[in-house]
C-alpha positions as CSV (number, residue, x, y, z in Angstrom):
1,M,11.2,-2.2,-21.6
2,I,12.2,-3.8,-18.3
3,Y,9.7,-2.5,-15.7
4,F,11.1,-2.1,-12.2
5,D,8.5,0.4,-10.9
6,N,6.0,-2.0,-9.4
7,A,5.9,-0.1,-6.0
8,A,4.3,2.7,-7.9
9,T,1.9,0.6,-9.9
10,S,2.2,-3.0,-11.1
11,F,2.8,-3.8,-14.8
12,P,1.9,-5.7,-16.8
13,K,-1.5,-6.7,-15.5
14,P,-2.7,-10.3,-15.8
15,K,-4.7,-11.0,-19.0
16,A,-7.7,-11.9,-16.8
17,V,-7.8,-8.4,-15.4
18,I,-8.1,-6.8,-18.9
19,E,-10.7,-9.4,-19.9
20,A,-12.8,-8.8,-16.8
21,M,-12.9,-5.1,-17.5
22,E,-13.7,-5.6,-21.2
23,N,-16.5,-8.0,-20.2
24,Y,-18.0,-5.5,-17.9
25,F,-17.7,-2.7,-20.5
26,F,-19.1,-4.6,-23.4
27,N,-21.6,-7.0,-21.8
28,M,-22.6,-5.7,-18.4
29,G,-22.5,-2.0,-18.1
30,G,-24.9,-1.6,-15.2
31,T,-24.3,0.1,-11.8
32,T,-24.6,-1.6,-8.5
33,G,-27.6,-0.9,-6.2
34,R,-29.3,1.6,-8.5
35,S,-31.9,-0.6,-10.2
36,G,-33.4,-4.1,-10.3
37,H,-32.8,-4.9,-14.0
38,K,-30.5,-7.7,-15.1
39,M,-27.5,-5.5,-15.8
40,A,-27.6,-3.8,-12.5
41,L,-28.0,-7.1,-10.7
42,E,-24.9,-8.5,-12.5
43,A,-23.0,-5.4,-11.5
44,S,-24.0,-5.9,-7.9
45,E,-22.9,-9.5,-8.0
46,L,-19.6,-8.5,-9.5
47,V,-18.9,-6.0,-6.7
48,F,-20.0,-8.5,-4.0
49,N,-17.7,-11.2,-5.5
50,T,-14.7,-8.7,-5.4
51,R,-15.5,-7.9,-1.8
52,E,-15.7,-11.6,-1.0
53,S,-12.3,-12.3,-2.7
54,L,-10.6,-9.6,-0.7
55,A,-12.2,-11.0,2.5
56,Q,-10.7,-14.4,1.7
57,L,-7.3,-12.9,1.0
58,F,-7.1,-10.9,4.2
59,N,-9.1,-13.4,6.4
60,I,-11.9,-11.0,7.0
61,K,-15.0,-12.6,8.5
62,D,-17.6,-10.2,7.1
63,S,-16.9,-8.7,3.6
64,A,-19.4,-5.9,4.3
65,R,-16.7,-4.4,6.6
66,I,-14.7,-3.7,3.4
67,V,-15.3,-0.2,2.0
68,F,-14.3,0.5,-1.6
69,T,-12.3,3.7,-2.3
70,K,-10.4,5.0,-5.2
71,N,-7.0,4.4,-3.7
72,V,-5.1,3.8,-0.4
73,T,-4.8,7.6,0.2
74,E,-8.5,8.0,0.3
75,S,-8.8,4.9,2.6
76,L,-6.2,6.4,5.0
77,N,-7.9,9.8,5.0
78,M,-11.3,8.2,5.5
79,A,-10.0,6.3,8.6
80,I,-7.9,9.2,10.1
81,N,-10.5,11.9,9.6
82,G,-13.5,9.7,10.3
83,F,-12.2,8.1,13.5
84,L,-10.2,10.8,15.3
85,I,-11.9,13.7,17.2
86,K,-10.5,16.8,18.9
87,G,-8.2,16.0,21.7
88,D,-7.1,12.5,20.5
89,R,-3.5,11.4,20.8
90,V,-2.0,9.5,17.9
91,I,1.3,7.6,17.3
92,T,2.9,7.1,13.9
93,T,6.5,6.3,12.7
94,S,9.3,8.2,11.0
95,V,9.0,6.1,7.9
96,E,5.5,6.9,6.7
97,H,4.3,7.9,3.3
98,N,2.8,11.4,3.0
99,S,-0.6,9.7,2.7
100,V,-0.3,9.1,6.4
101,M,1.9,12.1,7.4
102,R,0.0,14.8,5.7
103,P,-3.5,14.2,7.1
104,L,-2.0,13.6,10.6
105,R,0.2,16.8,10.4
106,Y,-2.8,18.7,9.2
107,L,-4.9,17.6,12.2
108,E,-1.9,18.4,14.5
109,Q,-1.4,21.8,13.0
110,A,-5.1,22.6,13.4
111,G,-4.8,21.8,17.1
112,K,-7.1,18.7,16.8
113,I,-4.7,16.0,17.8
114,K,-1.4,15.4,19.6
115,L,1.0,13.4,17.4
116,Y,3.9,11.3,18.5
117,V,6.4,9.9,16.1
118,V,8.3,6.7,16.8
119,Q,11.8,6.7,15.2
120,A,12.8,3.9,12.9
121,N,16.4,2.7,12.7
122,Q,18.8,3.4,9.8
123,A,17.4,0.4,7.8
124,G,13.9,1.8,8.2
125,M,12.7,-0.8,10.7
126,V,10.7,0.0,13.8
127,D,11.1,-1.7,17.2
128,P,7.7,-2.7,18.5
129,A,8.8,-1.8,22.0
130,S,9.2,1.8,20.9
131,F,5.4,2.1,20.7
132,E,5.1,0.9,24.3
133,D,7.4,3.6,25.5
134,I,4.7,6.1,24.5
135,L,1.6,4.0,25.2
136,K,2.6,3.5,28.9
137,K,2.8,7.3,29.4
138,E,-0.1,8.6,27.2
139,S,-3.7,7.7,26.4
140,I,-3.4,6.9,22.7
141,K,-6.5,6.7,20.5
142,L,-4.8,5.4,17.3
143,V,-1.5,3.9,16.2
144,V,-0.9,4.3,12.4
145,F,2.0,2.6,10.7
146,S,2.9,1.2,7.3
147,H,3.2,-2.6,7.0
148,A,6.2,-2.1,4.6
149,S,8.1,1.0,3.5
150,N,7.8,2.2,-0.1
151,V,11.4,3.4,0.1
152,T,13.4,0.8,2.0
153,G,11.1,-2.1,1.6
154,A,11.4,-2.8,5.4
155,V,8.5,-4.8,6.8
156,N,7.1,-3.9,10.2
157,P,5.7,-6.9,12.1
158,I,1.9,-6.3,12.5
159,G,1.3,-9.0,15.1
160,P,3.8,-7.9,17.7
161,I,2.9,-4.2,17.3
162,T,-0.9,-4.7,17.5
163,Q,-0.5,-7.0,20.5
164,I,1.3,-4.2,22.4
165,V,-1.2,-1.6,21.2
166,K,-4.2,-3.6,22.2
167,S,-2.8,-4.3,25.6
168,Y,-3.1,-0.5,26.3
169,G,-6.6,-0.3,24.8
170,S,-5.6,1.6,21.7
171,N,-6.5,0.9,18.0
172,T,-4.4,0.3,14.9
173,L,-4.6,1.5,11.3
174,I,-2.3,-0.3,8.9
175,D,-1.1,1.1,5.6
176,A,-0.8,-2.0,3.5
177,A,-0.1,-0.2,0.2
178,Q,3.1,-2.2,-0.4
179,T,2.0,-5.5,1.1
180,A,-1.6,-6.3,0.0
181,G,-1.1,-9.1,-2.4
182,A,2.7,-9.3,-1.9
183,Y,2.9,-10.3,1.7
184,P,0.6,-12.4,3.9
185,V,-2.0,-10.3,5.8
186,D,-4.4,-11.9,8.3
187,V,-6.5,-9.3,10.1
188,E,-8.0,-11.9,12.5
189,A,-4.7,-13.5,13.5
190,D,-2.9,-10.1,13.9
191,G,-5.8,-8.3,15.5
192,V,-5.9,-5.5,13.0
193,D,-8.6,-2.8,13.6
194,M,-8.3,-1.0,10.2
195,L,-6.4,-1.9,7.1
196,A,-6.0,0.5,4.2
197,F,-5.0,-1.0,0.8
198,T,-4.8,-0.1,-2.9
199,G,-5.8,-2.1,-5.9
200,H,-3.3,-1.2,-8.5
201,K,0.0,-2.4,-6.9
202,A,0.5,-6.1,-5.8
203,L,-3.3,-6.8,-6.1
204,L,-2.7,-6.4,-9.8
205,G,-5.9,-4.4,-10.4
206,P,-6.4,-1.1,-12.2
207,Q,-5.7,2.4,-10.9
208,G,-8.7,4.0,-9.2
209,T,-9.4,1.1,-6.9
210,G,-8.7,0.6,-3.2
211,G,-10.4,-0.2,0.0
212,L,-10.5,0.1,3.8
213,Y,-11.3,-2.7,6.2
214,I,-12.9,-1.6,9.5
215,R,-13.2,-4.1,12.3
216,E,-16.7,-4.6,13.7
217,G,-17.2,-2.4,16.7
218,I,-15.2,0.5,15.3
219,E,-17.4,3.3,13.8
220,I,-16.0,6.1,11.7
221,E,-17.8,9.2,10.4
222,P,-18.2,9.4,6.6
223,L,-16.0,11.7,4.6
224,M,-19.0,12.4,2.4
225,R,-22.7,11.7,2.3
226,G,-25.1,11.1,-0.6
227,G,-26.6,8.4,-2.8
228,T,-25.9,4.8,-1.9
229,G,-28.8,3.0,-3.6
230,S,-30.1,1.9,-0.2
231,N,-32.6,3.5,2.2
232,S,-33.5,6.0,-0.5
233,E,-36.7,7.0,1.3
234,R,-34.6,8.7,4.0
235,E,-32.7,12.0,3.7
236,F,-30.1,10.8,6.2
237,Q,-27.1,8.6,5.5
238,P,-27.8,4.8,6.1
239,E,-26.1,3.2,9.0
240,L,-25.5,-0.2,7.4
241,M,-22.1,-1.1,6.1
242,P,-20.5,-0.7,3.6
243,D,-23.2,1.8,2.4
244,R,-22.5,4.2,5.2
245,L,-19.1,5.0,3.7
246,E,-19.7,4.3,0.0
247,S,-21.6,7.4,-1.3
248,G,-21.9,7.8,-5.0
249,T,-21.5,5.5,-7.9
250,L,-18.8,2.9,-7.5
251,N,-16.0,2.3,-10.0
252,V,-17.6,-0.9,-11.1
253,I,-15.4,-1.5,-14.2
254,G,-12.3,-0.9,-12.0
255,L,-13.7,-3.3,-9.4
256,A,-14.2,-5.9,-12.1
257,G,-10.5,-5.7,-12.8
258,L,-9.6,-5.7,-9.1
259,G,-11.6,-8.8,-8.6
260,A,-9.8,-10.6,-11.3
261,G,-6.4,-9.4,-9.9
262,V,-7.3,-10.6,-6.4
263,K,-8.4,-13.9,-7.9
264,Y,-5.0,-14.2,-9.7
265,V,-3.2,-13.6,-6.4
266,L,-5.4,-16.2,-4.6
267,E,-4.9,-18.8,-7.3
268,H,-1.1,-18.4,-7.4
269,G,-0.8,-17.9,-3.6
270,V,0.6,-14.9,-1.8
271,V,3.4,-17.0,-0.3
272,N,4.4,-18.4,-3.7
273,L,4.4,-14.9,-5.3
274,R,6.4,-13.6,-2.4
275,Q,9.0,-16.4,-2.6
276,K,9.6,-15.6,-6.3
277,E,10.0,-11.9,-5.6
278,M,12.2,-12.5,-2.6
279,A,14.5,-14.6,-4.8
280,L,14.8,-11.8,-7.3
281,T,15.3,-9.2,-4.5
282,E,18.0,-11.3,-2.7
283,S,19.9,-11.8,-6.0
284,F,19.7,-8.1,-6.8
285,I,20.8,-6.9,-3.3
286,R,23.7,-9.5,-3.1
287,N,25.1,-8.5,-6.4
288,A,24.4,-4.8,-6.3
289,A,26.4,-4.6,-3.1
290,K,29.5,-5.7,-5.1
291,I,29.3,-2.8,-7.5
292,P,31.7,0.0,-6.7
293,D,30.2,3.2,-5.4
294,V,26.7,1.7,-5.0
295,R,25.0,2.3,-1.7
296,L,22.0,0.2,-0.7
297,Y,19.3,1.2,1.8
298,G,17.0,-0.9,3.9
299,P,17.4,-4.4,5.6
300,K,20.1,-6.6,4.2
301,D,18.0,-9.7,4.7
302,A,15.4,-10.0,1.9
303,N,13.1,-11.8,4.4
304,N,12.7,-8.6,6.3
305,R,11.5,-6.6,3.3
306,V,9.2,-6.6,0.3
307,S,10.7,-6.4,-3.2
308,V,11.6,-2.7,-3.0
309,V,15.2,-1.7,-3.1
310,S,16.5,1.9,-2.9
311,L,20.1,2.8,-3.8
312,N,22.4,5.6,-4.8
313,I,25.6,5.8,-6.8
314,S,28.4,8.1,-5.7
315,G,28.7,11.2,-7.9
316,Y,25.2,10.9,-9.4
317,D,21.9,12.5,-8.6
318,P,19.1,9.9,-8.4
319,A,17.2,11.5,-11.3
320,E,20.4,11.3,-13.4
321,I,20.7,7.6,-12.8
322,A,17.0,6.9,-13.6
323,Y,17.4,9.0,-16.8
324,I,20.4,6.9,-18.0
325,L,18.7,3.7,-17.1
326,D,15.7,4.7,-19.2
327,R,17.6,6.2,-22.1
328,D,20.4,3.7,-22.5
329,F,19.0,0.5,-21.1
330,D,15.2,0.8,-21.4
331,I,14.8,0.2,-17.7
332,A,11.9,1.9,-15.8
333,C,12.5,2.8,-12.2
334,R,11.7,5.7,-9.9
335,P,14.1,8.4,-8.5
336,G,13.4,11.0,-5.9
337,L,11.7,11.1,-2.5
338,H,8.8,8.8,-3.3
339,C,6.3,10.9,-1.4
340,A,8.0,9.9,1.8
341,P,10.4,12.7,3.0
342,S,10.3,11.6,6.6
343,T,11.6,8.2,5.5
344,H,14.5,9.8,3.7
345,K,15.4,11.9,6.7
346,T,15.4,8.7,8.7
347,I,17.8,6.9,6.4
348,G,19.9,9.9,5.6
349,T,19.0,10.5,1.9
350,F,17.1,13.7,2.3
351,P,16.7,15.9,0.2
352,Q,18.1,14.2,-2.9
353,G,16.3,10.9,-2.4
354,T,17.2,7.6,-4.0
355,V,16.7,5.4,-7.1
356,R,14.1,2.8,-6.4
357,F,13.9,-0.6,-8.0
358,A,10.6,-2.5,-7.3
359,F,10.2,-6.0,-8.6
360,G,6.9,-7.7,-9.4
361,P,5.5,-11.2,-10.2
362,F,6.3,-10.8,-13.9
363,N,9.9,-9.9,-13.6
364,N,12.6,-12.6,-14.1
365,I,16.2,-13.3,-13.2
366,E,17.5,-12.3,-16.6
367,E,16.0,-8.8,-16.1
368,I,17.7,-8.6,-12.7
369,H,21.0,-9.4,-14.4
370,T,20.4,-6.7,-17.0
371,G,19.7,-4.2,-14.3
372,L,22.9,-5.1,-12.4
373,T,24.9,-4.7,-15.6
374,A,23.4,-1.3,-16.2
375,L,24.3,-0.1,-12.7
376,S,27.8,-1.5,-13.1
377,H,28.2,0.5,-16.3
378,I,26.9,3.7,-14.7
379,S,29.2,3.3,-11.7
380,Q,32.2,3.3,-13.9
381,K,31.3,6.7,-15.4
382,E,31.5,10.0,-13.7
383,G,28.0,11.5,-13.7
384,D,28.0,12.4,-17.4
385,V,24.6,12.2,-19.1
């Protein structure tokens, strides 16, 4: 099978990820912070090392400011629900995933926040100045936006946006689901307040892993409270980080795999991995644009996007295209709305959605050519499955 669904989850995983999880399962087995025996101490060291690797990747000074979660959705909910209070005003964009939109819309509907939505352009890109139009008129507590769209692949510039936001005394929450591991992220250089990420996409770890970086000086209320393995003599949640926000037993075997995935990214270099994926993306976009009846969405310049490409073929439903690709060409991709209806309304593909190709570090140019040949074959038919 040719796997072009890396925006959903990366596949295959590096061999080191599987080996790290096997090593924990067969030789370690303990849980972090719950005892003082050798296996528990090894587990604690493993979790600490994963935290440190992530801090290195994102240029985070204190790894204790990274809170582990089960995915980026939990990270975003932790930040949104833990940071905002009744009466706060929030800005987001029209190209957000439902992991951002749904918690914000819920708080808006409940009368707890006032929500403003910045409109992206037809390519799914947001003008940083659009945030200032609202910031200069309203007292905004938080600005939430995706670093890159999971539909169009369009990359929003973190630095210019955070610079504007900070000049008005507001805070930022970045959804890095599509960029963590695939695009350089520097929280110090860009002045990021909170960064939500997942482990199973470009960080090459297993599902069930993710995290939230919270800048020192920002406090959020826990989503839940309970056992942390620290301050056990007290019946109140500890204040120290990351324990304050990490109640319950961590997914240590998953964090073993995540640590190995992050190490792979660090060893190969985010810039190098991105260059390879951009070469594949540029070739795909350039040649797919030549196929009759194929319409591409998102920025034309591969430098302005991650390796995510959405398209449609005239006369076909996206699900029909994906079915033919799977059945006749053994190509895995994703059709539909991609949990981002607002994005599709922005680019004009709602309610049918698009077919999404998402390339990863283990794809190659031969697979790109096969995908293009398949699309060319489908475009010459008339929607007959």
